[in-house]
C-alpha positions as CSV (number, residue, x, y, z in Angstrom):
1,M,-35.3,90.9,-3.4
2,D,-34.6,94.6,-3.5
3,K,-37.2,97.1,-2.3
4,I,-40.0,98.6,-4.3
5,V,-39.5,102.2,-5.4
6,K,-42.2,104.6,-6.4
7,G,-41.5,106.5,-9.6
8,E,-43.5,108.7,-11.9
9,G,-46.4,106.5,-13.0
10,R,-44.7,103.4,-11.9
11,F,-43.3,101.2,-9.1
12,Y,-40.1,99.3,-9.8
13,I,-37.4,97.1,-8.3
14,A,-33.9,98.0,-9.4
15,G,-30.6,96.2,-9.0
16,D,-27.2,96.1,-10.7
17,G,-27.9,99.5,-12.2
18,K,-31.1,98.3,-14.1
19,D,-34.8,97.8,-13.6
20,L,-35.4,94.2,-12.6
21,A,-39.2,94.6,-12.4
22,E,-41.8,97.3,-12.9
23,I,-45.5,98.0,-13.1
24,T,-46.7,101.1,-14.9
25,Y,-50.0,102.9,-14.5
26,R,-51.6,106.2,-15.5
27,T,-54.3,108.3,-13.8
28,E,-57.6,108.8,-15.7
29,E,-58.2,112.5,-15.8
30,S,-62.0,112.3,-15.5
31,T,-62.1,109.9,-12.5
32,G,-58.7,109.8,-10.9
33,N,-58.8,106.0,-11.2
34,L,-55.5,104.2,-11.8
35,V,-55.1,102.2,-15.1
36,I,-52.4,99.5,-14.8
37,D,-51.1,99.1,-18.4
38,H,-47.9,97.1,-18.1
39,T,-46.0,94.7,-15.8
40,F,-42.5,93.4,-16.4
41,V,-40.4,91.0,-14.3
42,S,-36.9,90.1,-15.4
43,E,-35.7,86.5,-15.5
44,D,-33.6,87.4,-12.4
45,L,-36.8,87.8,-10.3
46,R,-39.2,85.4,-11.9
47,G,-40.9,83.1,-9.5
48,Q,-40.1,85.2,-6.5
49,G,-43.4,87.1,-6.2
50,A,-42.1,90.4,-7.6
51,G,-45.0,90.9,-9.9
52,E,-47.5,90.3,-7.1
53,K,-45.7,92.7,-4.9
54,L,-45.8,95.4,-7.6
55,V,-49.6,94.9,-8.1
56,R,-50.0,95.2,-4.3
57,A,-48.1,98.5,-4.3
58,V,-50.6,99.9,-6.8
59,V,-53.5,98.5,-4.8
60,D,-52.1,100.2,-1.6
61,L,-51.8,103.5,-3.5
62,A,-55.4,103.3,-4.8
63,R,-56.6,102.7,-1.2
64,E,-54.6,105.7,0.0
65,Q,-56.1,107.9,-2.7
66,S,-59.6,106.4,-2.4
67,V,-59.7,105.6,-6.2
68,K,-60.3,102.4,-8.2
69,I,-58.0,100.4,-10.5
70,V,-58.6,99.4,-14.1
71,P,-56.3,96.5,-14.7
72,V,-55.7,96.6,-18.5
73,C,-52.5,94.6,-18.2
74,P,-53.3,90.9,-18.4
75,Y,-51.0,90.0,-15.5
76,A,-52.6,92.6,-13.3
77,A,-56.1,91.5,-14.3
78,H,-55.1,87.9,-13.4
79,Q,-53.9,89.1,-9.9
80,F,-57.3,90.8,-9.4
81,E,-59.0,87.5,-10.2
82,K,-56.7,85.6,-7.9
83,H,-56.9,88.0,-4.9
84,E,-60.4,88.5,-3.5
85,E,-59.0,91.1,-1.1
86,Y,-58.4,93.5,-4.0
87,K,-62.1,93.7,-5.0
88,D,-62.6,96.9,-3.0
89,V,-60.4,98.8,-5.5
90,L,-61.4,97.0,-8.7
91,K,-63.2,99.2,-11.3
C-alpha cells in the first residue's frame, strides 16, 4: 500500500495517477475540532486496512493539535466504536 499523504482538509493514498483512498475533514471555526465527513476506499485497496489507516491519521492530527473529532461519516463513526484507544479525541 502506498503512503498516506496530507492534503488540504484531507489525507489520501494515491497510485497510478489517481486517488485510491481518502478521508476528508473540516475544522469547526468555533472549537477547532475536526469533523470527519467522508471516507472513500477504492476497490484496489478494499480489505487492506486503508480506511482504518486514514482514520488513524486524523486521530494523530487531532492529538497533535489537542482537539476533538466529530465523526459524521458512518465509516469513521464505526472506527471510533471499534477502537477504544480513540476515545480521548472523540467529541
